[in-house]
MARDO-334776 format. One record per residue (C-alpha): x, y, z. Coordinates in Angstrom, 1 decimal. Layout:
N
X/Y/Z
...
END
This chain:
516
-7.8/-21.5/63.9
-11.5/-21.3/64.9
-12.4/-20.6/61.3
-10.5/-23.9/60.3
-12.4/-25.8/63.0
-15.7/-24.4/61.9
-14.9/-25.3/58.3
-14.0/-28.9/59.3
-17.2/-29.2/61.4
-19.3/-27.9/58.4
-17.6/-30.4/56.1
-18.1/-33.3/58.5
-21.8/-32.3/58.8
-22.2/-32.3/55.0
-20.5/-35.7/54.8
-22.8/-37.0/57.5
-25.9/-35.7/55.7
-24.7/-37.2/52.4
-24.0/-40.5/54.1
-27.5/-40.5/55.6
-29.0/-39.7/52.2
-27.1/-42.6/50.7
-28.4/-45.0/53.3
-32.0/-43.7/53.2
-34.4/-46.5/52.4
-36.1/-46.0/49.1
-39.8/-45.6/48.6
-41.5/-48.1/46.4
-44.4/-47.3/44.0
-45.9/-50.5/42.6
-48.3/-49.7/39.8
-50.5/-52.8/39.1
-53.0/-52.8/36.2
-55.6/-55.4/35.4
-56.0/-57.7/32.3
-53.5/-55.3/30.7
-51.6/-56.8/27.7
-48.1/-55.7/26.9
-49.4/-55.2/23.3
-51.2/-52.0/24.4
-48.0/-50.2/25.2
-46.6/-48.4/22.2
-43.0/-49.1/23.4
-43.5/-52.8/23.2
-42.9/-55.1/20.2
-46.2/-56.3/18.9
-48.2/-53.2/19.8
-50.7/-51.9/17.4
-49.3/-49.2/15.2
-52.0/-46.8/16.2
-51.6/-47.4/20.0
-50.3/-44.4/21.9
-49.1/-44.5/25.5
-46.6/-41.7/25.9
-46.4/-41.8/29.7
-45.7/-45.5/29.9
-43.3/-45.1/27.1
-41.5/-42.3/29.0
-41.3/-44.6/32.1
-39.5/-47.1/29.8
-37.0/-44.5/28.7
-36.2/-43.8/32.3
-35.8/-47.5/33.3
-35.6/-51.1/32.3
-38.3/-52.7/30.2
-38.7/-56.5/30.4
-40.0/-58.1/27.2
-40.9/-61.5/28.8
-42.8/-61.0/32.1
-45.0/-63.8/33.3
-46.7/-62.2/36.3
-49.8/-64.3/36.7
-52.6/-66.2/35.0
-55.7/-64.5/36.4
-56.7/-61.9/38.9
-56.8/-63.7/42.3
-53.7/-66.0/42.1
-51.6/-63.2/40.6
-52.5/-60.9/43.6
-51.8/-63.6/46.2
-48.4/-64.1/44.6
-47.7/-60.4/44.8
-48.6/-60.4/48.5
-46.7/-63.6/49.5
-43.9/-64.2/47.0
-45.4/-67.7/46.5
-46.9/-69.5/43.6
-50.6/-70.4/43.8
-50.0/-73.8/45.4
-47.9/-72.2/48.2
-50.6/-69.8/49.4
-51.9/-71.8/52.3
-55.5/-71.6/53.6
-56.7/-69.3/50.8
-60.0/-70.7/49.4
-62.8/-69.4/47.3
-66.0/-68.8/49.3
-69.1/-68.3/47.2
-70.6/-66.1/46.1
-67.8/-65.2/43.7
-65.4/-63.5/44.1
-65.5/-64.2/47.9
-62.6/-65.9/49.5
-61.3/-66.6/53.0
-57.8/-67.2/54.5
-56.1/-67.5/57.9
-53.8/-64.5/58.2
-51.6/-66.4/60.7
-50.9/-69.1/58.0
-51.2/-66.9/55.0
-49.0/-63.9/55.8
-48.8/-60.9/53.5
-45.3/-59.4/53.4
-46.3/-55.6/53.6
-46.8/-56.3/57.4
-43.1/-57.0/57.5
-42.3/-53.7/55.8
-44.4/-52.0/58.5
-42.4/-53.7/61.3
-39.2/-52.3/59.8
-40.3/-48.7/59.6
-42.1/-48.5/56.2
-45.5/-46.9/55.8
-47.6/-49.1/53.6
-50.6/-48.2/51.5
-52.9/-49.9/49.1
-55.2/-48.0/46.8
-57.7/-49.5/44.4
-58.9/-53.0/43.5
-58.6/-55.8/46.0
-59.1/-59.5/45.0
-57.2/-61.6/47.5
-59.7/-62.7/50.2
-62.5/-60.8/52.0
-60.0/-59.5/54.6
-58.1/-56.7/52.9
-55.7/-56.4/55.8
-56.0/-52.8/57.0
-54.2/-52.3/60.3
-52.2/-55.5/59.9
-50.7/-55.1/56.4
-51.6/-51.5/55.6
-51.2/-48.2/57.4
-53.4/-46.5/54.8
-55.9/-48.1/52.5
-58.5/-46.9/50.1
-60.0/-50.1/48.8
-62.6/-51.5/46.4
-62.9/-54.9/48.1
-64.6/-57.1/45.5
-64.6/-60.3/47.5
-66.3/-58.7/50.5
-69.0/-57.0/48.4
-69.9/-59.4/45.5
-72.9/-57.4/44.5
-70.7/-54.5/43.7
-68.0/-56.7/42.1
-69.0/-55.9/38.5
-68.6/-52.2/39.0
-65.1/-51.8/37.6
-65.4/-48.3/36.4
-68.1/-46.4/38.3
-70.2/-46.4/41.5
-67.7/-48.5/43.5
-68.1/-49.3/47.2
-64.9/-47.7/48.6
-63.7/-48.3/52.2
-61.1/-46.0/53.8
-58.9/-47.4/56.5
-61.3/-50.2/57.4
-64.4/-48.0/57.7
-67.8/-48.6/56.3
-67.8/-48.5/52.5
-69.5/-45.7/50.6
-70.4/-45.5/47.0
-68.0/-43.2/45.2
-69.0/-41.5/41.9
-66.6/-40.9/39.1
-64.4/-42.9/36.8
-62.4/-45.4/39.0
-59.1/-45.0/37.1
-59.2/-41.3/37.7
-60.2/-41.7/41.4
-57.4/-44.1/42.1
-54.9/-41.8/40.5
-56.1/-38.8/42.5
-55.8/-40.7/45.8
-52.3/-41.9/44.8
-51.1/-38.4/43.9
-52.3/-37.1/47.3
-50.5/-39.9/49.1
-47.3/-39.3/47.2
-47.4/-35.6/47.9
-47.7/-36.3/51.7
-51.3/-36.8/52.6
-52.2/-39.6/55.0
-48.6/-40.5/55.8
-45.9/-39.4/58.2
-43.2/-37.2/56.6
-39.7/-38.5/56.6
-40.5/-42.2/56.7
-40.1/-44.5/53.7
-43.3/-45.7/52.0
-44.6/-48.5/49.9
-47.7/-47.9/47.8
-49.5/-50.6/45.9
-51.6/-48.8/43.4
-54.1/-51.4/42.0
-56.0/-50.1/39.0
-59.1/-52.0/37.8
-58.5/-51.0/34.2
-58.6/-52.6/31.7
-60.7/-55.5/33.0
-64.0/-56.3/31.4
-66.2/-54.4/30.5
-63.2/-52.4/29.2
-65.0/-49.1/29.7
-63.1/-46.0/28.5
-63.3/-42.7/30.2
-65.9/-40.5/28.4
-63.1/-38.2/27.2
-61.5/-41.1/25.2
-64.6/-42.4/23.5
-63.6/-40.9/20.2
-59.9/-42.0/20.3
-58.4/-44.1/17.6
-61.0/-43.5/14.9
-61.0/-46.1/12.2
-58.6/-48.4/14.1
-58.4/-52.0/12.8
-56.5/-55.1/13.8
-55.2/-58.1/11.9
-57.1/-61.3/12.5
-54.9/-63.7/14.5
-53.7/-66.7/12.5
-55.4/-69.3/14.7
-58.5/-67.5/15.8
-60.6/-70.4/14.6
-59.9/-74.1/15.3
-58.4/-76.6/14.7
-55.0/-75.8/16.2
-52.6/-78.6/15.4
-50.2/-79.7/18.1
-52.2/-78.1/20.9
-54.1/-80.0/23.7
-57.6/-81.2/23.3
-59.3/-78.3/25.1
-57.6/-75.9/22.6
-59.6/-77.5/19.8
-62.8/-76.3/21.4
-61.9/-72.7/22.1
-64.2/-70.7/19.7
-65.1/-67.3/21.1
-65.1/-65.8/17.7
-67.1/-66.4/14.5
-66.7/-65.1/10.9
-68.9/-62.1/10.6
-71.0/-61.1/7.5
-68.1/-59.0/6.2
-65.5/-61.7/6.9
-64.1/-59.9/10.1
-64.4/-62.0/13.3
-67.2/-61.2/15.6
-67.8/-62.4/19.2
-69.7/-65.6/18.8
-72.3/-67.8/20.6
-69.6/-70.0/22.1
-67.8/-67.2/24.0
-67.5/-68.0/27.7
-66.8/-65.4/30.4
-63.9/-65.9/32.7
-65.3/-64.0/35.7
-67.7/-61.3/36.9
-67.7/-58.4/34.5
-67.9/-60.5/31.4
-71.4/-60.0/29.8
-71.3/-62.1/26.7
-75.0/-61.9/26.0
-74.5/-58.2/25.6
-71.2/-58.4/23.8
-71.9/-60.9/21.0
-71.8/-59.9/17.4
-69.4/-57.0/17.8
-66.3/-57.1/15.6
-62.8/-57.8/16.8
-61.5/-54.4/15.6
-64.2/-52.6/17.6
-63.4/-54.5/20.7
-59.7/-53.9/20.4
-60.3/-50.2/19.8
-62.4/-50.0/23.0
-59.9/-51.9/25.0
-57.1/-49.5/23.9
-59.3/-46.5/24.6
-59.6/-47.7/28.2
-55.8/-47.9/28.4
-55.6/-44.2/27.7
-56.8/-43.2/31.2
-54.3/-45.6/32.7
-51.5/-43.9/30.7
-52.6/-40.5/31.9
-52.8/-41.7/35.5
-49.3/-43.2/35.4
-48.1/-39.8/34.0
-49.7/-38.0/36.9
-48.3/-40.2/39.6
-44.8/-40.0/38.0
-45.1/-36.2/37.9
-46.1/-36.2/41.6
-42.8/-37.9/42.4
-40.9/-35.4/40.3
-42.7/-32.4/41.7
-42.2/-33.5/45.3
-38.5/-34.3/44.8
-38.9/-38.0/45.5
-38.2/-39.5/42.1
-34.5/-40.3/42.7
-35.3/-42.2/45.9
-38.4/-44.1/44.6
-38.4/-47.5/42.9
-41.2/-47.4/40.4
-42.5/-50.7/39.0
-45.3/-50.9/36.4
-46.8/-54.3/35.6
-50.2/-56.1/35.3
-51.7/-59.1/36.9
-51.6/-60.7/33.5
-52.3/-60.0/29.9
-55.4/-60.6/27.7
-56.0/-62.2/24.4
-58.1/-60.7/21.7
-58.8/-63.4/19.1
-55.4/-65.0/19.7
-55.8/-68.8/19.8
-59.6/-68.2/19.7
-59.8/-66.4/23.1
-61.2/-63.3/24.5
-59.7/-64.1/27.9
-56.6/-64.5/30.0
-56.0/-67.9/31.7
-54.3/-69.9/29.0
-50.5/-70.5/28.9
-49.8/-68.5/25.8
-48.1/-65.1/25.7
-51.1/-63.5/24.0
-53.2/-64.5/27.0
-51.0/-63.8/30.0
-47.8/-61.9/29.2
-47.7/-58.6/31.1
-45.8/-55.4/30.6
-43.0/-54.9/33.2
-41.1/-51.6/33.5
-38.8/-50.8/36.5
-37.4/-47.3/36.9
-35.2/-45.5/39.5
-33.2/-42.8/37.7
-29.7/-42.4/39.1
-29.7/-45.9/40.6
-30.8/-48.1/37.7
-29.9/-47.8/34.0
-32.2/-45.9/31.7
-33.7/-46.8/28.3
-32.6/-50.4/28.6
-34.4/-53.6/27.6
-34.1/-57.0/29.3
-35.0/-60.1/27.3
-34.6/-62.5/30.2
-37.9/-64.1/31.2
-39.0/-63.2/34.7
-42.1/-64.0/36.8
-44.5/-62.6/39.3
-42.9/-64.5/42.2
-39.8/-62.3/41.6
-41.5/-59.1/42.6
-41.5/-59.5/46.4
-37.8/-60.6/46.7
-36.8/-57.7/44.6
-38.7/-55.2/46.8
-37.1/-56.7/49.9
-33.7/-56.4/48.3
-34.2/-52.7/47.5
-35.5/-52.1/51.1
-32.4/-53.8/52.5
-34.5/-56.3/54.4
-34.1/-60.1/54.8
-36.9/-62.2/53.4
-39.3/-63.2/56.2
-39.9/-66.7/54.7
-38.6/-68.6/51.8
-40.2/-67.2/48.6
-40.5/-68.9/45.3
-39.0/-66.1/43.1
-35.7/-64.5/42.8
-34.3/-61.0/43.4
-34.1/-59.2/40.0
-31.5/-56.7/41.1
-28.7/-58.2/39.0
-30.8/-57.9/35.9
-31.9/-54.4/36.8
-28.3/-53.3/37.3
-27.2/-55.1/34.1
-30.1/-56.2/31.8
-27.7/-58.3/29.7
-26.4/-60.3/32.7
-26.4/-64.1/32.7
-29.4/-65.4/34.6
-29.1/-68.9/36.2
-32.9/-69.3/36.8
-35.8/-70.6/34.9
-39.2/-68.9/35.2
-42.1/-71.2/36.3
-45.7/-70.1/36.2
-48.3/-72.7/37.4
-52.0/-72.6/36.9
-54.3/-74.4/39.3
-57.5/-72.7/38.3
-59.4/-71.7/41.5
-57.4/-73.9/44.0
-54.7/-72.7/46.4
-52.4/-74.2/49.0
-53.1/-77.7/50.2
-56.0/-78.0/47.7
-53.3/-78.2/45.1
-51.4/-81.1/46.7
-52.9/-83.6/44.2
-53.8/-82.9/40.6
-57.5/-83.6/40.4
-59.2/-85.6/37.6
-61.3/-83.7/35.0
-63.4/-81.7/35.4
-62.0/-80.8/38.8
-58.8/-79.6/37.2
-60.5/-77.0/35.0
-61.3/-73.4/35.3
-65.0/-72.7/34.5
-63.8/-71.2/31.2
-62.5/-74.7/30.2
-58.7/-74.2/30.7
-57.1/-77.1/32.7
-54.3/-76.9/35.2
-50.8/-76.5/33.6
-47.2/-75.8/34.2
-45.4/-73.2/32.1
-41.6/-72.9/32.1
-39.6/-70.3/30.2
-35.9/-70.1/29.7
-34.1/-68.1/27.1
-36.2/-68.1/23.9
-38.0/-71.4/24.6
-41.3/-72.0/26.4
-42.5/-75.3/27.6
-46.1/-76.1/28.6
-47.3/-79.2/30.3
-51.1/-79.6/30.5
-52.0/-81.4/33.7
-54.5/-83.9/32.1
-53.7/-87.4/31.2
-52.4/-88.1/27.7
-52.3/-84.5/26.6
-49.2/-83.4/24.5
-46.4/-81.3/25.9
-45.8/-78.1/24.0
-42.5/-76.4/23.2
-42.3/-73.0/21.4
-39.4/-71.0/20.1
-40.5/-67.6/21.0
-37.8/-66.0/18.9
-38.9/-67.5/15.6
-42.5/-68.2/16.5
-43.8/-65.4/18.8
-47.4/-66.3/18.1
-46.9/-69.9/19.4
-48.4/-71.5/16.3
-45.9/-74.4/15.9
-45.5/-76.9/18.7
-41.9/-78.2/18.4
-42.3/-80.9/21.0
-43.2/-83.7/18.5
-40.1/-82.9/16.4
-37.3/-85.4/17.1
-34.8/-82.6/16.7
-36.1/-81.1/19.9
-36.4/-84.2/21.9
-33.5/-83.4/24.2
-34.8/-79.9/24.7
-38.2/-81.2/25.7
-36.6/-83.7/28.1
-34.5/-80.9/29.7
-37.5/-78.6/30.2
-39.7/-81.4/31.5
-37.0/-82.2/34.1
-36.6/-78.4/34.9
-40.3/-78.0/35.5
-40.3/-80.9/37.9
-37.2/-79.6/39.6
-38.9/-76.2/40.1
-41.9/-77.9/41.7
-39.6/-79.8/44.0
-37.6/-76.7/44.9
-40.8/-74.8/45.8
-42.4/-77.6/47.8
-45.2/-78.4/45.4
-46.6/-81.7/46.5
-48.5/-82.1/43.2
-45.2/-83.2/41.7
-46.0/-86.8/42.9
-49.3/-86.9/41.0
-48.6/-85.3/37.7
-50.6/-87.1/35.0
-48.7/-88.8/32.1
-48.0/-86.9/28.9
-48.9/-88.0/25.4
-45.8/-88.3/23.3
-46.4/-87.0/19.7
-43.9/-87.8/17.0
-43.6/-86.2/13.6
END
C-alpha cells in the first residue's frame, strides 16, 4: 500500500511540475536591426539572387515570416512606437532637442512599457543602439542595459560600427573598441546564458543592432564577399514619376554614370547623422548594394549565435523570438538612397516570429501588419493586460494561423520630426517636411492594396495594387474603376486616425483629384 501511495505522490508531483512548466511565462527576445530592408534576406521575395542569410532563413523555417511588415518610417519614431505601442502622434512630450539626435521627454507622461514587465516579474534588458530620447531608462525600464546612447552623446552619434561610447547600467560611458555588431551579439549571448540576470525569472531582451545604418560598414572579414555582384537599375530611379506627388518629381539621388550604371549624384541628400554624401558621390549603385549586403552578413552571423545560445541553454522552446527592423531602405528605388518615403522599397521591414512547439514553423503570412502591433503581441504572450490603450493589435491569431481572416487595417503615419501634441495640426510647408524633403503622410494597407495620402494641399492620393505592381509604379487612384476603393481607403484612414485619437484628423489638407 505504501508503494502505491508513493507512486501516486510521485505522479502528482510530476503533474504539478508539468503544470508549472505549462504556465511558465515565456522569455521574449526582440531582435531589432537598423535600416534593414526585407530585400537583403534570401528567404524573402525580391531578394538579390546572390544574397545569402542562412541564419535568418533558418529562423524563418522555424517560425512565421510576414511578407508585409510596416514597422516604422525612420529611426526615432519607429523606436518610440516599439516602446509605447503608439503611433508617432501619440507619443506625448517627446521632442527633438538639438544638437541632433538629442531629444527630451517626460517619463511620467511618456511611459515605456518595459517598466510594466518589470513590475510583473520580468527581468528587462536592452543592448545596443538607443534613439528615443536622452534618457535611456535604466533602473526604470531596464534591469540591465548596455547602451550606445546616440541622443545623449551627439558627437559620438556617427560611430555606428566602431569606437562607440557604451554605458553599462547607467554608469559613465567608455569608448569600446571592436565591431559594434559583434559586440552587441557577444553581450546578448552572455545575457541569454545567464549573465547579469537572476536565474529562474522570465526575461525580455531588446537587442538593438546599429547595422546596417549608414555608413553601411561591413566587418573586415566580409569585405570580399559577393564578388562581382550587380543589381538591376530600378525602373523609376530617375524622374519624372507620373502619378506621384510633387516632391517625388524632385527626388534625384542618382545620376547616369559614364558606363550607363547609376552613380550617387550631386542632388543626394542625407537623412540623418551617418550619411556623408560628399564622400559617397560617384560610386555605382551595384557597389553600394554589395557593401550594404556585406554589412548584413555580420547581422546574420549574430542572429545565428544568439539563436544557438537559446538552444544550447535549453531556453528555445520557452522563448518568443522576434526579428524585425526599424524600417527598410531604398537603393535607387523611386530615386532614393533613404528610408522615410511611403513606398515598400523605402520602409518595408522583414518580420519573422518563432517559438517552436508553440507557433507553426515554416509558414508565411501575407496579411499586412505594423510596428504598433509589436507591444500588444508581447503583452499577450506574457499573459499581461495592456497598461494603456495601444494603437496596434495583438498578432497572436495570425501567429497561430497565418491564413486567418484579419479584421484590421494597418496604418503607418509619418510626421517627420514631430511627436505628440506637436502633431495635433498639420503644419503648412515647409514645416510639414523632413529635412530630406519628404512631407507628412498617411499610409494605409489592407489586403493587396496600399493607400497613401500626402499631407500637403492639392497633392494626389495614391493607390497601388501590391500584388500586380509590387514596385508601386502605377498609381491607380485616378482610374475611375478604382474610385470606390479610393473612397473606402480614404474613409478607413480617417477612421484609424479617429480610433487612435489623432487630433490632426480635423486639419487634413484637401487632396487633388486626378482623373484618367
